[in-house]
SERO-4910 file (N, C-alpha, C, O; in steps of 0.05 Angstrom, whole numbers):
BEGIN
 pado doro    nc1    nc2    nc3   cac1   cac2   cac3    cc1    cc2    cc3    oc1    oc2    oc3
  Met    A    737   -240    253    762   -222    265    758   -233    302    740   -230    319
  Asp    A    790   -247    303    798   -260    322    803   -248    352    813   -226    353
  Phe    A    796   -260    375    804   -235    400    835   -229    399    845   -209    410
  Ala    A    848   -246    387    875   -232    386    874   -211    376    878   -192    391
  Thr    A    868   -206    345    865   -184    330    850   -162    341    854   -139    331
  Val    A    832   -166    360    816   -142    362    835   -129    390    836   -106    398
  Glu    A    850   -151    401    871   -135    427    889   -124    412    898   -104    423
  Ala    A    899   -129    391    924   -113    364    912    -95    362    919    -76    375
  Phe    A    891    -94    348    880    -68    340    883    -44    367    899    -26    364
  Leu    A    873    -46    382    860    -34    405    890    -19    411    894      5    414
  Gly    A    913    -50    414    934    -42    418    950    -18    409    966     -4    422
  Leu    A    942    -15    380    948      5    360    933     26    364    939     48    354
  Val    A    917     22    375    901     61    371    914     69    399    914     94    401
  Asp    A    926     58    421    933     71    440    962     74    435    972     91    449
  Glu    A    980     60    417   1000     72    420   1002    106    395   1019    124    399
  Leu    A    983    107    376    980    125    360    965    142    385    986    148    396
  Cys    A    957    146    392    936    160    415    965    176    436    964    199    445
  Ala    A    983    162    439   1017    168    455   1026    185    445   1037    203    457
  Ala    A   1025    183    416   1049    198    386   1028    216    397   1031    212    421
  Gly    A   1004    234    395    986    248    388    966    247    388    959    224    395
  Pro    A    938    269    379    912    260    375    914    245    345    931    247    327
  Val    A    886    228    348    884    213    329    847    216    324    829    217    341
  Leu    A    847    217    292    818    219    279    820    204    263    836    204    244
  Met    A    794    182    273    789    152    259    757    163    246    737    173    257
  Val    A    765    152    204    740    165    200    729    130    182    740    115    166
  Leu    A    702    129    199    694    101    187    668     95    167    645    100    174
  Asp    A    674     88    147    645     94    121    625     71    125    634     56    108
  Gly    A    611     63    131    593     40    124    593     24    146    602      2    146
  Leu    A    583     35    164    573     25    194    547     11    192    537     -2    210
  His    A    539     13    169    515     -1    176    518    -32    166    499    -46    172
  Trp    A    540    -44    151    550    -67    142    573    -80    163    580   -104    162
  Ala    A    582    -63    181    594    -72    202    598    -96    213    578    -99    227
  Asp    A    611   -115    216    606   -136    238    615   -140    260    635   -126    265
  Ala    A    606   -160    281    597   -159    307    633   -146    314    635   -127    330
  Ala    A    656   -157    303    672   -154    321    678   -128    314    687   -112    331
  Ser    A    674   -121    284    688    -94    278    671    -74    308    683    -64    328
  Leu    A    639    -74    300    620    -61    327    641    -70    357    652    -50    365
  Leu    A    645    -89    369    653    -90    382    686    -72    396    692    -64    418
  Ile    A    699    -73    370    727    -49    384    707    -28    376    708    -20    399
  Leu    A    692    -13    366    677     12    369    671     20    398    679     39    410
  Arg    A    654     -2    406    640      0    429    671      8    451    670     28    465
  Arg    A    692     -6    454    714    -12    472    721     13    464    722     29    482
  Leu    A    728     26    432    744     58    437    723     80    453    729     99    468
  Gln    A    697     72    446    683     96    448    690     99    474    695    122    481
  Arg    A    691     73    498    691     78    523    717     95    538    716    111    556
  Val    A    730     89    529    762    100    533    772    125    515    795    132    514
  Met    A    746    140    498    751    164    487    758    190    507    775    208    507
  Ala    A    740    186    522    741    213    552    775    206    565    782    219    584
  Gln    A    791    185    554    814    183    566    834    189    544    858    195    548
  Leu    A    823    187    520    843    190    500    842    213    478    820    220    470
  Pro    A    865    225    466    854    243    441    857    230    429    879    220    424
  Leu    A    823    221    411    819    207    406    793    221    392    780    238    405
  Met    A    788    216    375    755    228    358    751    203    340    768    192    327
  Leu    A    726    198    340    705    175    313    689    186    303    674    203    313
  Ile    A    688    177    275    678    192    256    659    171    237    670    161    217
  Gly    A    641    166    242    619    140    235    595    147    210    579    164    215
  Ala    A    594    137    190    576    143    167    563    121    172    574    100    180
  Tyr    A    530    123    166    519    102    160    490    105    149    480    127    147
  Arg    A    473     76    141    449     91    130    435     87    148    445     76    168
  Thr    A    412     93    149    384     85    169    372     62    164    354     52    177
  Val    A    385     49    134    363     26    132    390      4    123    410     17    128
  Pro    A    399    -19    114    386    -29    139    392    -27    164    414    -22    174
  Arg    A    368    -32    176    380    -16    222    396    -47    226    392    -70    221
  Val    A    414    -34    238    440    -58    248    422    -52    291    416    -29    293
  Ala    A    418    -61    305    412    -64    327    436    -49    336    435    -26    343
  Ala    A    456    -62    336    488    -57    355    482    -28    351    471    -13    367
  Leu    A    490    -19    323    487     18    323    470     34    345    471     57    353
  Ala    A    458     15    351    437     40    371    454     46    391    457     69    400
  Gly    A    468     23    401    481     24    424    502     41    422    503     52    444
  Leu    A    523     52    404    540     65    399    527     96    397    538    116    406
  Arg    A    494     94    379    485    116    383    478    133    413    477    158    415
  Ala    A    475    119    427    468    122    456    496    135    466    502    154    480
  Gly    A    506    122    456    539    139    472    537    114    509    521     98    518
  Ser    A    562    125    518    577     99    545    594    132    562    604    153    554
  Asp    A    588    117    588    602    135    604    617    170    597    639    181    593
  Gly    A    584    177    599    583    203    594    591    217    562    588    241    556
  Val    A    600    200    550    608    205    518    585    202    503    578    179    497
  Arg    A    567    230    494    552    225    476    556    237    445    565    259    440
  Pro    A    545    216    426    559    217    402    538    251    379    517    250    367
  Ala    A    547    260    380    530    289    366    534    267    334    551    253    325
  Glu    A    500    276    325    489    263    295    491    293    279    488    317    282
  Leu    A    496    274    264    481    299    230    473    290    208    488    281    191
  Ser    A    441    293    205    436    287    187    445    294    155    448    318    150
  Leu    A    449    274    134    458    292    108    440    285     91    435    261     86
  Gly    A    422    310     75    402    310     68    415    316     36    438    322     32
  Pro    A    388    312      7    398    312    -20    418    339    -22    415    357     -5
  Leu    A    439    341    -42    451    353    -56    442    374    -61    419    371    -70
  Glu    A    450    402    -59    432    424    -74    444    417   -107    463    403   -115
  Pro    A    424    435   -122    428    431   -148    453    432   -169    460    419   -188
  Ser    A    464    461   -150    494    468   -161    512    442   -158    526    431   -174
  Ala    A    505    435   -129    520    407   -119    528    386   -136    549    376   -141
  Val    A    502    380   -142    504    359   -172    507    373   -193    510    355   -210
  Thr    A    509    391   -205    517    397   -232    543    403   -227    551    414   -247
  Ala    A    567    403   -204    579    397   -203    596    374   -202    617    367   -213
  Leu    A    582    365   -185    595    329   -186    590    309   -217    604    290   -222
  Val    A    568    319   -233    569    321   -257    591    323   -275    602    308   -290
  Thr    A    594    349   -266    606    359   -283    640    352   -278    659    353   -295
  Asp    A    641    348   -258    675    334   -254    670    306   -253    691    295   -247
  Leu    A    647    286   -259    653    267   -266    656    259   -296    671    241   -303
  Val    A    640    274   -312    646    274   -347    667    289   -361    675    279   -382
  Gly    A    677    311   -353    688    334   -349    680    361   -366    694    377   -377
  Ala    A    650    359   -363    640    383   -377    601    385   -367    587    365   -369
  Pro    A    591    407   -359    566    410   -342    545    405   -364    549    409   -388
  Pro    A    522    394   -351    506    377   -362    486    391   -378    473    411   -371
  Gly    A    483    377   -405    467    392   -426    436    387   -402    433    379   -379
  Thr    A    411    401   -430    390    399   -419    376    374   -403    365    369   -382
  Ala    A    385    355   -433    366    328   -421    386    310   -406    379    287   -401
  Leu    A    405    317   -401    422    297   -379    423    302   -350    426    287   -331
  Ala    A    419    335   -352    405    348   -325    374    333   -326    370    317   -308
  Ala    A    361    335   -337    337    324   -333    340    294   -330    324    289   -312
  Arg    A    350    277   -335    357    245   -325    367    250   -295    356    238   -277
  Val    A    395    272   -287    406    267   -272    383    275   -244    385    262   -223
  Ala    A    361    299   -246    352    313   -222    325    287   -213    307    289   -196
  Glu    A    333    260   -236    312    240   -223    318    228   -198    301    222   -181
  Ala    A    348    224   -195    368    222   -173    359    231   -148    367    218   -129
  Ala    A    343    252   -143    340    278   -122    353    275   -105    350    264    -84
  Gly    A    381    292   -119    405    298   -105    421    280    -87    438    288    -71
  Asn    A    412    247    -93    426    234    -72    458    226    -92    457    214   -113
  Pro    A    476    232    -84    495    228   -100    511    196   -104    534    194   -113
  Leu    A    500    181    -98    505    145   -101    484    148   -120    490    133   -138
  Tyr    A    471    154   -124    449    152   -153    459    169   -167    469    156   -186
  Val    A    464    193   -170    481    205   -193    502    194   -196    505    194   -221
  Thr    A    525    180   -185    545    171   -194    536    145   -208    540    139   -232
  Glu    A    528    136   -194    512     97   -212    501    111   -240    510    103   -261
  Leu    A    485    129   -239    470    126   -263    499    149   -286    500    142   -310
  Ile    A    515    168   -278    544    181   -295    552    158   -298    539    150   -317
  Thr    A    569    138   -290    585    112   -288    571     95   -311    582     85   -331
  Ala    A    540     93   -303    530     64   -323    521     78   -357    521     64   -377
  Leu    A    514    107   -357    525    112   -384    536    122   -388    524    138   -402
  Asp    A    559    127   -387    585    134   -387    602    103   -404    614    100   -425
  Arg    A    593     80   -376    597     54   -395    591     49   -423    606     39   -439
  Glu    A    570     57   -426    551     59   -450    557     66   -470    555     55   -491
  Ser    A    568     95   -462    588    111   -488    557    124   -492    552    128   -516
  Ala    A    538    130   -474    516    138   -481    515    169   -472    493    180   -474
  Ile    A    535    183   -461    539    217   -467    565    222   -485    585    210   -491
  Thr    A    552    251   -494    573    259   -507    570    287   -507    548    297   -506
  Val    A    593    303   -508    602    321   -501    606    341   -526    622    336   -544
  Arg    A    588    369   -527    580    377   -553    585    415   -549    570    422   -531
  Ala    A    593    427   -555    592    461   -550    601    460   -524    592    478   -509
  Gly    A    618    443   -514    620    448   -480    593    441   -463    590    455   -443
  Ala    A    574    421   -467    559    403   -450    555    382   -456    555    373   -479
  Ala    A    550    365   -429    550    340   -439    521    330   -434    508    335   -414
  Glu    A    509    312   -460    486    313   -468    478    281   -466    498    266   -468
  Val    A    463    273   -465    450    248   -472    424    241   -487    403    247   -476
  Ser    A    423    230   -509    405    226   -519    382    210   -523    387    190   -535
  Gly    A    359    212   -516    340    189   -500    353    175   -483    377    172   -481
  Phe    A    330    163   -465    335    145   -439    326    119   -441    303    117   -449
  Thr    A    344     93   -434    338     70   -434    348     70   -411    367     85   -413
  Ala    A    346     63   -388    363     50   -353    389     29   -375    383     10   -390
  Pro    A    407     35   -372    427     10   -376    429    -10   -360    429     -6   -336
  Ala    A    431    -33   -369    418    -60   -353    443    -59   -319    437    -62   -296
  Ser    A    475    -52   -331    492    -47   -305    478    -25   -288    479    -29   -264
  Leu    A    462      1   -301    448     22   -275    431      6   -261    434      8   -236
  Ala    A    406    -18   -272    386    -30   -266    399    -50   -244    393    -50   -220
  Asp    A    416    -65   -255    426    -82   -233    440    -70   -209    439    -85   -190
  Ala    A    450    -54   -207    467    -37   -189    450    -21   -166    456    -17   -142
  Leu    A    421    -11   -181    405      3   -164    376    -20   -151    358    -13   -137
  Val    A    381    -52   -165    360    -69   -158    380    -73   -128    372    -76   -105
  His    A    407    -72   -135    423    -85   -113    421    -61    -94    434    -64    -73
  Arg    A    410    -41    -95    420    -24    -74    400    -33    -58    405    -33    -34
  Leu    A    372    -43    -66    349    -47    -61    343    -85    -44    323    -93    -33
  Ser    A    367    -96    -49    365   -117    -36    369   -124    -11    379   -147    -14
  Phe    A    368   -121     11    361   -113     39    334   -107     51    327   -108     74
  Leu    A    314    -98     21    287    -87     30    279   -133     28    291   -151     16
  Ser    A    251   -131     50    240   -157     46    238   -151     20    244   -131      7
  Glu    A    225   -185     10    215   -196    -19    181   -176    -23    173   -159    -40
  Asp    A    171   -186     -2    144   -160     -1    137   -137      1    115   -126      1
  Ala    A    169   -127      2    168    -89     -4    176    -88    -30    169    -68    -42
  Arg    A    194   -108    -47    207   -102    -75    181   -114    -79    170    -93    -80
  His    A    166   -128    -82    145   -138   -101    123   -114   -105    111   -107   -125
  Leu    A    122   -106    -76     97    -78    -72    105    -56    -86     88    -39    -92
  Leu    A    134    -53    -94    160    -26   -113    153    -32   -133    144    -15   -147
  Arg    A    154    -62   -143    156    -55   -172    121    -58   -185    115    -54   -208
  Val    A    105    -65   -169     78    -62   -177     71    -33   -190     61    -25   -211
  Ala    A     86    -14   -150     78     15   -152     89     31   -180     79     50   -191
  Ala    A    109     18   -184    134     27   -211    116     35   -234    119     55   -248
  Val    A     94     13   -236     78     22   -263     54     35   -256     42     46   -275
  Leu    A     46     37   -233     34     52   -229     34     89   -231     15    104   -232
  Gly    A     55     93   -231     75    120   -234     86    122   -208     88    106   -189
  Ser    A     97    161   -215    110    166   -194     99    181   -178    110    201   -169
  Arg    A     69    175   -170     43    185   -139     23    161   -152     16    156   -175
  Phe    A     18    149   -126      0    134   -128    -15    132   -101     -6    140    -80
  Ala    A    -44    119   -106    -66    123    -82    -56     92    -65    -44     75    -79
  Val    A    -60     87    -45    -52     75    -33    -73     50    -41    -71     26    -46
  Ser    A    -98     72    -37   -121     39    -44   -121     41    -76   -136     24    -86
  Leu    A   -109     54    -90   -105     40   -122    -91     15   -114   -105     -6   -114
  Leu    A    -66     13   -108    -62     -7   -100    -55    -35    -85    -44    -55    -94
  Thr    A    -65    -30    -62    -80    -53    -51   -100    -61    -67   -108    -83    -62
  Lys    A   -113    -45    -91   -138    -64   -104   -131    -78   -131   -147    -90   -145
  Val    A   -100    -74   -136    -84    -71   -164    -68   -104   -145    -68   -125   -158
  Leu    A    -57   -103   -119    -48   -123   -110    -65   -142   -109    -55   -161   -120
  Gly    A    -92   -147    -99   -114   -153    -87   -111   -167    -55   -114   -190    -48
  Arg    A   -106   -145    -42    -99   -143    -15   -110   -122     -4   -116   -100    -13
  Gly    A   -112   -134     24   -124   -108     38    -98    -87     49    -74    -90     52
  Ala    A   -119    -63     55   -101    -44     72    -82    -46     90    -63    -31     92
  Gly    A    -89    -73    109    -79    -79    134    -57    -98    115    -38    -95    130
  Asp    A    -51   -108    103    -37   -128     90    -10   -123     79     10   -137     76
  Val    A    -17    -91     71     16    -82     61     11    -53     79     16    -30     70
  Leu    A      6    -56     92     22    -32    113     41    -30    121     50     -8    128
  Ala    A     57    -59    122     83    -67    138    102    -68    114    124    -61    121
  Pro    A    101    -74     87    116    -70     62    119    -40     54    138    -32     41
  Val    A     99    -25     64     96     -3     52    108     15     74    122     33     63
  Met    A    108     18     98    118     27    120    154     20    116    172     37    116
  Glu    A    157     -3    115    183    -13    101    206     10     81    227     23     83
  Ala    A    184      4     64    191     27     34    194     60     44    207     78     34
  Val    A    184     60     56    178     92     64    215     96     80    235    106     69
  Glu    A    213     83    113    228     72    125    255     68    109    277     75    118
  Ala    A    251     60     91    283     64     78    292     77     50    307     69     32
  Gly    A    278    103     54    275    133     42    265    118      9    276    132     -8
  Val    A    250     97     -3    244     92    -24    214    103    -30    201     97    -51
  Leu    A    206    115    -16    178    121    -24    175    143      4    192    144     22
  Thr    A    157    155      2    156    184     20    125    190     13    114    181     -7
  Gly    A    117    203     29     82    213     32     86    238     10    108    250      7
  Ala    A     56    244     -8     54    267    -17     28    274    -16     11    262    -30
  Gly    A     23    290     -2     -6    287     13    -30    267     15    -27    253     35
  Glu    A    -50    261      3    -59    233      9    -55    215     -2    -73    198     -4
  Gln    A    -19    212    -19    -15    184    -33      7    192    -31     15    214    -23
  Leu    A     24    166    -44     53    159    -33     67    164    -61     56    163    -83
  Ala    A     89    169    -58    110    179    -86    141    162    -80    154    153    -62
  Phe    A    143    163   -107    179    148   -101    195    174    -90    184    196    -88
  Arg    A    217    170    -84    228    187    -69    254    206    -92    261    230    -95
  His    A    264    178   -106    280    186   -128    262    175   -144    244    161   -133
  Asp    A    262    178   -166    244    178   -198    258    156   -204    247    134   -202
  Leu    A    283    157   -212    302    141   -225    296    114   -217    289     96   -232
  Ile    A    299    112   -185    285     85   -181    265     68   -191    264     44   -193
  Arg    A    244     92   -199    224     80   -207    218     78   -231    200     62   -237
  Arg    A    232     95   -256    241     80   -274    259     56   -279    262     44   -300
  Val    A    268     51   -259    290     32   -267    280     13   -261    295     -6   -269
  Leu    A    248     -1   -243    238    -10   -238    209    -21   -252    200    -44   -252
  His    A    199      1   -264    187      0   -283    197    -13   -319    188    -28   -336
  Asp    A    219      2   -317    235    -22   -338    242    -40   -348    239    -48   -371
  Ala    A    256    -52   -322    266    -78   -314    243    -97   -307    246   -117   -293
  Gln    A    212    -87   -322    192   -109   -317    182   -114   -350    180    -96   -367
  Pro    A    177   -140   -354    166   -146   -387    144   -140   -396    123   -140   -383
  Arg    A    145   -133   -416    121    -99   -417     84   -120   -420     62   -109   -422
  Ser    A     90   -151   -418     68   -161   -415     59   -157   -381     36   -148   -377
  Val    A     71   -162   -366     68   -151   -337     61   -127   -334     46   -125   -315
  Arg    A     65   -106   -347     67    -75   -340     34    -68   -349     17    -58   -336
  Val    A     34    -79   -380     -1    -80   -397    -24    -87   -365    -45    -75   -360
  Thr    A    -14   -105   -351    -20   -124   -334    -42   -107   -314    -66   -105   -313
  Val    A    -14    -95   -292    -14    -82   -279    -33    -60   -290    -51    -59   -273
  His    A    -39    -40   -314    -48    -24   -315    -74    -39   -323    -94    -30   -313
  Gln    A    -78    -56   -337   -110    -66   -330   -127    -74   -308   -151    -78   -305
  Glu    A   -109    -75   -295   -119    -76   -262   -126    -51   -248   -147    -45   -238
  Ala    A   -104    -36   -249   -112     -6   -245   -139      1   -256   -159      3   -241
  Gly    A   -138      8   -291   -162      8   -294   -191      2   -286   -212     14   -286
  Arg    A   -182    -28   -278   -214    -42   -275   -219    -34   -247   -242    -27   -241
  Ala    A   -197    -34   -224   -199    -19   -204   -210     11   -201   -226     18   -184
  Leu    A   -199     28   -220   -210     52   -220   -249     59   -230   -267     75   -224
  Ala    A   -243     35   -247   -280     35   -258   -293     27   -236   -314     40   -232
  Glu    A   -287      8   -218   -298      1   -197   -309     23   -174   -332     25   -164
  Ala    A   -283     40   -170   -287     64   -151   -313     89   -168   -328    104   -156
  Gly    A   -309     86   -197   -324    102   -194   -310    125   -217   -320    140   -234
  Ala    A   -289    122   -210   -267    143   -226   -283    144   -251   -298    128   -264
  Pro    A   -271    180   -254   -286    194   -289   -276    170   -301   -258    155   -292
  Val    A   -296    168   -336   -278    156   -356   -241    158   -361   -223    142   -364
  Glu    A   -243    194   -360   -227    214   -370   -200    213   -348   -180    225   -357
  Arg    A   -197    205   -334   -179    192   -319   -173    165   -315   -157    158   -298
  Arg    A   -187    146   -331   -179    116   -326   -174    119   -357   -153    107   -359
  Ala    A   -180    128   -382   -165    127   -401   -139    147   -412   -132    147   -435
  Ala    A   -126    162   -392   -107    180   -383    -93    170   -370    -69    173   -376
  Gly    A    -99    154   -348    -78    143   -335    -72    110   -339    -50     99   -336
  His    A    -91    101   -344    -93     76   -340   -118     48   -362   -140     40   -355
  Gly    A   -109     44   -378   -127     22   -399   -124      0   -403   -115     -9   -382
  Pro    A   -127    -15   -418   -125    -43   -435   -108    -39   -448    -92    -57   -444
  Asp    A    -98    -20   -470    -74    -17   -480    -49      1   -469    -31      7   -486
  Arg    A    -47      9   -448    -31     25   -437     -1     14   -433      6      2   -412
  Gly    A     14     18   -452     40     -3   -444     48     -9   -464     72    -13   -468
  His    A     24    -12   -491     21    -18   -512     37      7   -533     57      6   -548
  Arg    A     22     26   -526     22     52   -538     42     66   -551     42     75   -574
  Ala    A     66     66   -530     97     78   -538    110     52   -555    130     62   -566
  Asp    A    109     40   -558    118     20   -576    107     16   -601    119      9   -622
  Gln    A     81     24   -596     59     30   -622     72     63   -647     77     64   -671
  Arg    A     72     85   -624     77     97   -642    112     95   -653    119    110   -671
  Arg    A    125     81   -644    154     70   -658    155     57   -674    176     60   -687
  Thr    A    138     37   -682    136     22   -697    122     22   -720    132     17   -742
  Ala    A     93     28   -717     73     42   -730     81     47   -750    102     60   -746
  Pro    A     74     41   -789     76     58   -803     69     79   -807     59     87   -786
  Pro    A     67     98   -825     55    123   -824     21    122   -832     20    119   -856
  Arg    A      4    122   -826    -13    120   -841    -32    139   -857    -38    158   -843
  Arg    A    -41    140   -878    -54    164   -890    -80    166   -884    -95    147   -882
  Arg    A    -90    201   -880   -115    209   -866   -131    198   -881   -129    195   -905
  Ala    A   -151    192   -864   -175    175   -873   -203    202   -888   -205    224   -877
  Pro    A   -213    198   -901   -230    214   -916   -252    221   -886   -260    202   -873
  Leu    A   -260    244   -880   -274    261   -862   -306    244   -856   -306    235   -879
  Pro    A   -329    235   -846   -342    224   -844   -360    243   -862   -355    267   -856
  Gly    A   -373    242   -876   -401    243   -896   -379    263   -918   -386    286   -925
  Ala    A   -362    255   -922   -341    280   -939   -353    252   -966   -370    234   -964
  Pro    A   -336    257   -989   -341    242  -1017   -323    217  -1016   -302    222  -1027
  Gly    A   -325    185  -1004   -314    167  -1008   -314    156   -967   -315    135   -956
  Gly    A   -312    178   -959   -313    175   -934   -337    159   -918   -360    156   -927
  Pro    A   -329    149   -895   -357    138   -878   -388    149   -871   -387    172   -862
  Pro    A   -411    141   -873   -428    156   -868   -427    172   -831   -422    159   -811
  Arg    A   -432    200   -832   -439    204   -800   -449    192   -776   -473    188   -772
  Ala    A   -426    187   -757   -448    161   -735   -455    183   -727   -448    206   -730
  Ala    A   -484    162   -706   -503    183   -689   -491    202   -669   -467    197   -665
  Pro    A   -499    220   -657   -478    228   -641   -489    211   -613   -513    206   -607
  Arg    A   -463    203   -600   -476    188   -574   -467    211   -549   -451    229   -551
  Ser    A   -485    205   -525   -476    223   -510   -460    208   -490   -461    184   -484
  Arg    A   -439    236   -479   -420    226   -454   -425    210   -434   -409    195   -425
  Arg    A   -457    214   -420   -469    198   -405   -467    159   -413   -460    139   -400
  Ala    A   -475    165   -435   -480    130   -447   -447    118   -455   -438     97   -448
  Leu    A   -435    133   -467   -407    131   -469   -391    117   -438   -385     93   -435
  Ser    A   -389    136   -423   -384    131   -393   -403    103   -385   -392     81   -385
  Ala    A   -426    107   -379   -436     76   -379   -432     59   -394   -441     38   -384
  Ala    A   -424     56   -416   -414     38   -444   -380     23   -434   -372      0   -439
  Ala    A   -366     45   -420   -337     39   -413   -337     33   -383   -316     22   -375
  Thr    A   -352     38   -368   -358     21   -334   -360    -10   -341   -346    -28   -333
  Thr    A   -380    -12   -359   -385    -45   -366   -368    -54   -375   -366    -79   -374
  Ala    A   -354    -43   -384   -335    -66   -398   -313    -68   -383   -301    -89   -384
  Ser    A   -302    -47   -366   -283    -48   -350   -286    -71   -323   -267    -80   -310
  Arg    A   -310    -77   -321   -326    -89   -296   -324   -118   -307   -330   -137   -291
  Arg    A   -317   -124   -335   -314   -150   -344   -291   -170   -329   -268   -164   -328
  Pro    A   -303   -197   -316   -278   -216   -309   -252   -212   -313   -245   -220   -335
  Ala    A   -235   -204   -301   -202   -216   -309   -196   -238   -319   -210   -258   -319
  Pro    A   -179   -235   -328   -175   -268   -350   -162   -280   -326   -154   -268   -307
  Ala    A   -160   -305   -330   -157   -323   -310   -120   -326   -312   -111   -327   -335
  Gly    A   -103   -326   -292    -79   -315   -280    -62   -294   -273    -39   -292   -266
  Thr    A    -97   -265   -279    -80   -246   -273    -81   -238   -251   -103   -242   -241
  Pro    A    -60   -224   -234    -59   -217   -208    -77   -194   -201    -79   -186   -178
***
């Protein structure tokens, strides 16, 4: 935008204000270019002399230094700021109903809840599912059977995170495999980095609203993003991350039950095995006719020691 265009726009605003009060609403100020921000600063300086009101909406990230000047105001004009929180559940239901023409059923409501009240993510989710013809309306309710994030939804949400540094995006991809909540100490072990090295990308993700504090752990603010980041990675990558997490827990002395429940060598394969494995015949009980002999009992302590020893074996070459 050249100087002549800027001056012409300001002249138009003067003419409109001469005819009566003017309300100017601008969305997406975080993407505004230098010329647009210059116009806003010029208008802000004359607001006290004109019947003019400016309303601007912006995201807190990516940060734009010039927006700090607008927020500070000038010549006695101090902008009022209003922070928008997540939508209430009733508002989310109303939004989904408006988008699909029927209130969400149980399964669809559960998927929508992963957006944590973010209207942008709710809209992206419903639009992507509708594009895939994955939503059906039965008995007056909109439902979805199963859930695999459509490619269009994954592309849209990943694009929304493109303003983050590659370091922060890599951290989030690994964290997505660890779960909705995870300990920073476990994340550093899996990444093979010190706590100081991950501080900057962690804080970047927190300030961007992707991660949030959850007691002594971190958590994804929107589980929908975690699910999309998780599903977008090859299964082999997810299995490797779980193996590294299991090894880290073993080295930290975590109970065997915790390791087995959360992360282990076969984690990531089980769901696919359950879907593809043929039905098995029930084997005879130990000691029964035709069955195997009874195994000698082993103590929990022996099992724990064996599991710990196995988990401490060196990682395969090339494992992150």
